[in-house]
SEMIVEX-375371 format. One record per atom (N, C-alpha, C, CB): x, z, y. Coordinates in steps of 0.001 Angstrom, whole numbers, plus 500000, padded with zeros to 6 digits. Glycine has a CB too. Example, Ala and Ser with C-alpha at 12.3 -4.5 7.8 and 13.67 -1.06 7.14 Angstrom:
BEGIN
513190507800494310 512300507800495500 513200507800496700 511308509046495527 512850507080497750 513670507140498940 512900507870500030 514084505725499402 
***
This chain:
BEGIN
511254516235510933 512758516388510238 512474514460509718 512939518089508459 513716513877509741 513557512333509056 513424512398507564 514908511334509348 512352511601506900 511977511560505900 512496510136505086 510673511827506095 512805510033503752 513774508839503046 513130508826501434 515788509342503061 512674507467501627 512634507165500124 513806507108498998 512127505972500087 513616507903498608 514963507848497474 514496507849496151 516023509164497532 514289506693495153 513512506187493835 514805506460492596 512947504199494014 515194508200492609 516587508299491510 515555509997491247 519006508311492466 515996510608490174 515520511568489652 515984512687490258 515678511535488457 515096513395491336 515460514644492085 515422516013491454 514631514731493170 516240516642491547 516065518342491563 516491519310492297 516453518862490653 516231520057492485 516977521124493170 518149521476492617 516282522248493280 519181521821493688 520656521811493447 521294520533493258 520970522569492319 520748519327492906 521405518375492321 522197517507493880 520188517436491253 523738517347493450 524247516868494620 524601515390494310 525439517729495113 524190514427495144 524094512490494739 524057512033496026 522499511717493797 524618510543495667 525154509426496860 523581509353496901 526335507726496469 523248508844498294 522244508115498544 522479506982497845 522009507938499826 520773506218497645 521170504783497453 521170503693498967 520007504206496273 521749502926498437 522397501919499812 521174501667500700 523108500169499300 519996501472500450 518950501787501554 518708502805502371 517982501759501164 518553503896501761 518382505199502530 519657505729503263 517916506298501549 520684505408502736 522201505610503102 522241504804504895 523424504585501624 521740503804504687 522002503153505892 520968503609506946 521991501650505684 519799503909506660 518507504462507603 519546506226507889 516334504608506321 520117506750507248 520568508002507645 521955507567508391 520718509072506342 522478506514508252 523617506400509205 523214505346510509 524981505815508316 522163505386510611 521629504514511880 520863505502512496 520696503109511572 520282506618512127 520020507854513152 521167508789513115 518666508729512785 522536508564512959 523701509100513565 523681510659512650 523537509176515470 523109510833511531 523070512029511068 524139512975510816 522550511903510174 524437513720511158 525738514514510466 526061515372509346 526129515220511179 526974515694508885 526732516711507882 526241518054508439 527974516928507112 525283518894507368 524731520140507486 523016519355508208 525923521387508661 522741518127508351 521603517775509476 520657517964507719 521704515688510745 519644518442508012 518539518185507069 517683517126507067 517792519079507088 517249516761505811 516161515516505897 515144515688504446 517137513743505884 514080514895504407 513580515078503219 513333513985502356 512581515691503356 513080513797501369 513167512950500203 512125513095499567 514191513131499378 511803511931498938 510362511494498265 511025510813497292 509165510537499149 510565510637495939 510719509854494801 509630508507494660 510566510872493614 508355508608495395 507505507733495750 506535507039494579 508288506831496434 507090507831493379 505856507550492365 505467508522491742 506042506647491362 504230508460490815 503403509132490023 504222510502489245 502818508020489013 505362510148488422 506349510799487883 507188511657488686 507030509980487318 507257511284490043 508071511886491097 507380512607492456 508942510769491545 506419513717492116 505309513721492839 506021514892494048 503802514172491836 505279515179495377 505731515821496175 507124515445496635 505581516916495759 507882516528497415 508807515966498406 509734517006497825 508422515933500148 511338516557498381 512245517362498240 513154518033499891 513098516510497194 513290518989500051 514291518938501191 515540519031500423 514147520135502345 516383518758501561 517745518025501389 518922518475502651 517388516246501468 519977518497502418 520762518567503583 522095517650503026 521087520263504072 522534517013504485 523655516068504387 524896516606504389 523651515167505365 525904516463503260 527236517169503263 528424516248503434 527422517936501969 528110515292503517 528971513871503402 528360512613504365 528907513302501678 529241512222505610 528719510783506052 530232509819506112 527802510895507832 530297509143504944 531258507852504884 530757506820505774 531369507197503414 531588505804505401 531521504356506293 530531503404505952 532800503521506185 530410503686504377 529059503178503770 528594503918502774 529100501869503244 528737505250502821 528259506121501677 527703507228502266 529324506552500682 526556507988501910 526041509094502263 525990510323501204 524840508730502701 526349511311501467 526286512250500263 525274513404500918 527965512894499736 524661514019499647 523536515174499912 523454516227499097 522231514714499868 522818517379499519 522710517962498172 521160518457498220 523890519245497875 520768518630497409 519231518273496922 518612520108497190 519157517494494729 517604520576498120 517188521723497898 515843521972497438 517403522301498860 515100522593497901 513467523001497359 512937521942497306 512479523921498214 511981521946495996 511077521196496037 509262521613496602 511289520798494743 508806520743497197 507587521466498045 506703520069497339 507765521694500275 505355520665496481 504660520275495887 503787519648496723 504330521033495152 503905518963498016 502890518711498685 502411516825498740 503300519433500081 501370516528498582 500811515441498258 499708515092499696 500114515690496712 499830513954500202 499146513593501526 498362512109501065 500422513401502953 497497512445499738 497065511037499303 495696511303499627 497362510521497690 494654509993499892 493256510180500282 492444510732498938 492629508707500868 491703511112499220 490968511931498097 490053510691497136 489775513252498947 489992509613497740 489492508534496993 490627507464496732 488292507930497735 490727506962495588 491702505750495335 490847504223495592 492311505867493580 491628504129496313 490603502562496790 492116501638496690 489550502532499047 491773500769495697 492462499243495540 492218498292496486 492059498533494341 493370497415497344 493045496502498294 493587495354497515 493617496756499761 492425494407497771 492743493082497123 492238492369498366 491968492675495562 493430491496498885 493202491044500128 493831489662500470 493643492036500999 492994488559501005 493478487478501126 494776487243501919 492568486860501517 495733486761501449 497045486377502286 496832485928503799 497786485139501551 497333486438504769 496928485927505968 498392485387506518 496121487081506915 498227484892507746 499295483835508284 500205484792508625 498900482791509561 501580484420509161 502521485044509925 502598486292509762 502398484846511103 502702487204510439 503089488420510634 501951489380510530 503742488484511824 500863488761510049 499429489602510015 499157490352508843 498202488700510136 500101489557507961 499957490276506617 500921491326506361 500069489340505501 502204491388507076 502814492528506765 502021493595508121 504683492262506760 501529493260509032 501195494458509789 499560495094508828 500939493887511757 498946494407507859 497965494907507065 498311495731505924 497269493934506660 499935495295505299 500320496163504533 500858497380505074 501066495636503807 501381497601506129 501512498799506810 500628499586506902 501818498697507824 499596499226507666 498290500164508501 497443500241507220 497270499268510071 497541499335505893 496930500185504644 497444500948503984 496532499646503766 498700501155503947 499539502213503642 499339503300504170 500644502003503837 499173503183505078 499272504447506448 497430504725506036 499800503567508822 496705504161505879 495624504688505578 494811505459504018 495106503730506013 496138505057503134 495841505481502072 495714504454500943 494825506161502288 495935503226500903 495714502604499697 496487502809498853 495622501488499722 496025502712497526 496336503077496435 497024501970495529 495244503609495959 497067500805495938 497771499705495767 497127498437496584 497869499494494295 498192497321497013 497473496434497625 498135494946496719 497707496591499429 496800494114496451 497212493199495883 497169491862497146 496353493113494533 498443490914497345 497885490071497843 497235488557497111 498718489985498694 496041488358497597 495097487107497215 495361485677497524 493876487280497809 495802485059496685 495735483499496880 494583482682497092 496221482932495862 493938483286498327 492629482636498035 492481481049498666 491458483631498683 491564480585498392 491640478931498500 491895478977500057 490042477914497968 491465479871501108 491537479427502268 492869480190503112 490124479628502846 493960480679502251 494848481283502637 495578480244503091 495352482118501816 496451480328504171 496837479500505089 498356479567503962 496744480059506968 498905480668504011 500175480885503197 500372480898502090 500656481728503319 500843479985501250 500976479466500160 502325479925499250 500887478137500476 501998480668498168 503321481430497606 503794481308496123 503120482918497786 504528480489495987 504806480671494310 506839480788494226 503969478739493206 506805481088493411 508359480914492411 509043482152493594 509474478676492394 510517481579493849 511210482524494635 510767482945495821 512303482152494855 510147481818496348 509151482563497594 508433483886497488 507966481687497904 507596483396496678 506577484647496406 507490486268496028 505486484113494828 508595485695495077 509405487552495043 509725487580496181 510923488050494076 510283487190496722 511098487294498410 509925488210499083 511335485384499512 508284487377499331 507471487654500121 506986489223499449 506439486421500267 506926489544498447 506301490728497438 507601492163497737 506295489969495284 508789491616497832 509488492447498110 509505492839499503 510487492143497667 509539492004500369 509380492400501862 508172493064501843 509361491212502938 507177492654501422 505821493795501557 505921494897500870 504454493311501068 506826495003499764 506971496135499274 507994497344500104 507392495762497975 509010496654500797 509879497591501933 508922497851502763 511170496929502783 507902497199503331 507095497547504374 506630498682503946 506112496647504758 505813498761502879 504743499820502279 505881501398502337 504108499206500222 507085501006501809 507880502224501480 508597502696503143 509215501754500103 508647501651504089 508884502510505711 507473503221505983 509245501241507291 506378502631505893 505177503399506323 505137504572505683 503937502743506111 505210504487504084 505205505862503453 506263506789504007 505415505754501945 507129506546504556 508448507531505350 507665508096506721 510146506369505945 507130506954507530 506840507369508543 505321508104508711 507103506340509270 504615507815507416 503178508541507636 503322509950506964 501819507647506883 504182510035505824 504141511194505332 503676511157503695 503254511968506254 503383510042503459 503050510051502004 504250510089500972 502238508818501722 503845510491500003 504920510805498852 504839509869497519 504702512378498348 503667508863497737 503259508140496607 503292506645497534 501634508735495833 504079506096496827 504260504811497441 503392503812496702 505743504389497434 502278502750497154 501193501954496727 502169500999496357 499983501543497741 501914500461495125 502531499132494790 501951498104495299 502600498863493507 502528497345495509 502469495973496331 502243494905495306 503889495627497209 501288494428494428 501036493648493459 501802492586493211 499992493309493547 501934491650492684 502365490006492311 501227489481492672 502766489513490681 501418488673493888 500318487626494531 499760486842493492 500923486581495619 498030486921493575 497176486696492487 496377485640492923 496396487863492054 496099484497492107 494412483879492719 493277484717492112 493988482073492162 491923484289492621 491014485795492341 490411485415490718 489336486094493790 490870484375490420 490443484043488886 491493484479487768 490237482402488713 492518484446488370 493832485350487624 493430487132487563 495538485120488807 492827487331488798 492611489021488834 491584489419488239 492449489670490138 490647488349487857 488985488739487538 489745488810485940 487280487234487980 490814487915485047 490473487955484366 491610489406484023 490233486673483849 492434489540484424 493376490649484342 492324491906484199 494447490728485743 491546491773485372 490602492972485702 489565493151484427 489702492656487204 489484492486483902 488516492371482688 488915493778481548 488824490620481849 490474493778481598 491040494622480728 491337495847481301 492103494101480182 490873496477482750 491429497278483613 490592498747483191 491263496654485198 490662499729483604 489592500830483507 488662500463484697 490231502449483634 487569500850484139 486204500298485391 486242500920486492 484601500552485025 485899500460487521 486036501120488958 484838500097489757 487927500981489721 484171500780490669 483722500351491901 484247499252492258 483883501172492825 483367498214492487 484032496664492836 482937496373494257 483777495169491164 483755496144495422 482918496114496685 483654494753497467 483032497755497657 482849493645497737 483045492609498147 482902492552499805 482246491829497389 483577492088500693 483320491772502403 482641490612502321 484713491530503468 481647490813502652 480741489318502880 479859489207504020 479724489014501681 479819488286504170 478849488076505417 477199487302505055 479797486972506556 477017487317503719 476138486803502899 474803487900503532 476695486880501130 473641487238503579 472211488058504392 472253489214502961 470144486727504644 471593490151503322 471360491688502519 472530492237502235 470598491679501093 473884492370502432 474858492844502327 474833494347502989 475699491925502770 474843495141502089 474841496515502304 475916497092503254 474947497119501053 475802497666504286 476680498708505168 477788499346504573 475891499830505646 478922498855504572 480234499665503756 480217500844503610 481481499607504281 479507501623504786 479482503054504946 478601503700503619 478777503416506478 477763503092503282 477051503423502056 477555503976500945 476554502491501634 478962503139500978 479744503887499788 480976504641500057 480163502928498773 480872505067501146 481839505972501565 481868507503501492 481959505707502691 480543507591500653 480728509196500178 481594509547498453 478848509866500067 481454508343497617 481881508592496642 483441508929496497 481451507701496025 483615509665495427 484907510123494904 485242509010494087 484901511497494122 484846508100493276 485105507142492044 485996506195492670 483740506377491361 487146506010491786 488097504909492299 487192503493492406 489481504719491168 488018502448493350 486976501291493885 488093500544494071 485887501498495295 487700498909494137 488420498077494578 487648497124495778 488910497418493405 488445496792496710 488219496186497819 488467495029498028 488630496655498576 487655494006498201 487811492451498196 487509491716499375 486992491859497217 488491491425500115 488184490609501409 489450489257501434 488335491837502974 488553488281502028 489368487290502089 490652487056503470 488348486244502008 490670485907503576 491757485485504144 491139484719505870 492538484360502895 491794484440506716 491002483347507553 490107482516507298 491604482620507980 489087483082507790 488119481912507266 487259482497506418 488791480714506511 487697483742505792 487153484199504621 487335483569502931 485865484140505020 486346484149502246 486427483835501147 485262482318500664 486220485245500498 485372481611499890 485118480289499781 483670480784498922 486450479237498994 482603479840498993 481496480023498329 482051480618496644 480617478503498420 482800479486496358 482805479696494848 483611481020494693 483518478390493979 484653481073495443 485118482582495439 484152483808495254 485744482828496718 483304483936496247 482433484689496254 481499484780494959 481875484406497322 481075483710494531 479926483576493584 481002484291492128 479201481545493439 481844484028492213 482753484201490848 483055485996490991 484549483013490916 483423486499492281 483300487998492628 482000488382491979 483288488332494283 480629488190492728 479872488626492211 478960488423491000 479565488722492893 479406487563490142 479317487346488965 480158488401487999 479659486025488872 481090489004488848 482069489878487951 481792491456488319 483786489456488283 480488491494488993 480414492942489296 481007493450490812 481241493660488125 481106492567491392 481259492905492926 480132492986493903 482076491960493499 479731493835494551 478471494371495494 479033494101496720 477984496030495389 478510492996497177 478436492638499000 478195493644499682 477314491664499572 478983493692500631 478836494662501786 479499494151502949 479395496034501482 478839494772503884 479642494106505450 479558495378506266 478667492580506461 480882494829507547 480936495692508453 480228496349509901 481731495406508562 478783495070509875 478036495195510894 477837493871511360 478539496067511812 477621493731512401 477220492457513513 478339491543513918 476679493047514970 479256492322514346 480407491551514661 481729490935513263 481086492626515776 481993489934513586 483167489477512765 484496489531513170 483034488275512471 485056490550512172 486388490799512661 487692489788512051 486640492331512293 488793490137512853 489672489128512066 489954489530510804 490944488854512672 490645488906509805 490755489443508226 491242490463508077 491444488758507322 492320490965508792 493359491995508314 492754492956509322 495150491618508443 491952493214510272 491083493907510704 489977494702509795 490620493131511484 489057493286509576 488084493963508832 488407494877507444 487205492926508514 489577494051506728 490192494925505383 490103496534505677 492001494517505082 491261496835506864 491690498164507312 490202498771507827 492979498074508593 489640498601508567 488131498794508933 487767499494507715 487185497378509226 487445498610506685 486687499142505268 487440500062504688 486431498069504137 488762500086504860 489670500928503986 489443502266504294 491142500636504144 489307502322505865 489350503345506780 488301504414506321 489098502798508201 486937503933506004 485621504327505591 485959504994503797 484438502732505737 486306504124503348 486710504226501887 487123505182501270 487493503561501591 488489505533502102 489545506248501647 489511507527502326 490785505554501822 488637508641501650 488676509745502581 489727510651502364 487498510458502571 490376511359503524 491134512478503356 490626513705503394 491984512483504112 489493513777503981 489070515123503542 487359515364503630 489884516216504527 
***
C-alpha cells in the first residue's frame, strides 16, 4: 500500500485535503477515489500510522478520509545520531537516504575542514531542505513512521559547544589511529549514541583531537579504508540494532 508523509494532525474519521507535496505523489501514482493509502505524521507527537481512502481527485488537489490508526513503529532499538562530514556531489544525498533506512535518529551534516562542499546562508538552507525531503521519501519507502531530523550544518567546534548542554550519550569517533577499538564492541548496547565520521580524506588531526578531548572514543571498521559515506553507513548498520 502506498505510504505518504502528512505533517498535519490526523484522527480517525477526519476528512482532509492532502498537503501539496503528498497530493502530487498521489497524482503521480494515478490513484483513484476508493483507493487505500497509508499516512504517517513523522514526529514523536504523532506516532504510528493511519489507514486512509481517497475520496476525491482534482486537478491540483486530493481529498481523503482518515481511517483506523495503527500503533506501529519500525524504529531501531538503539537511538543513534549521525554526525557526518559533508561529502561531495550526490554522495551526501545517498548517505542521508540510506542512513534514514538504517534507522538513524537524526543526521547532522558536519562542515569539516576537509569537506569539499562548503555551505552557508541561503545555499545551506536549500541543501538542508533538500536532504530533509530525501529523509522523508526514505521513510515513505522503508516503513518508518518517525522522520529523522536533518539538522543545520555545523562545524565540529559548534557541535561540541552545543553538545555540552545536551543529554549525555555514548560518543564514538571513526578513526584510523592505532589502538582504535572495533566498532562491533559497542554494538550490544541500547544506550543512545552519537557517531562521528569525516568527509573524504577524514577528519583533520585537530578535529580528531578536539573530539577525543570531548569524550569521543576512537573506533575502527577494520583493515580496509572505506569511502566516507560507506564507512558511516557500515557503522550505523552495526550500532542501530533492529532486534
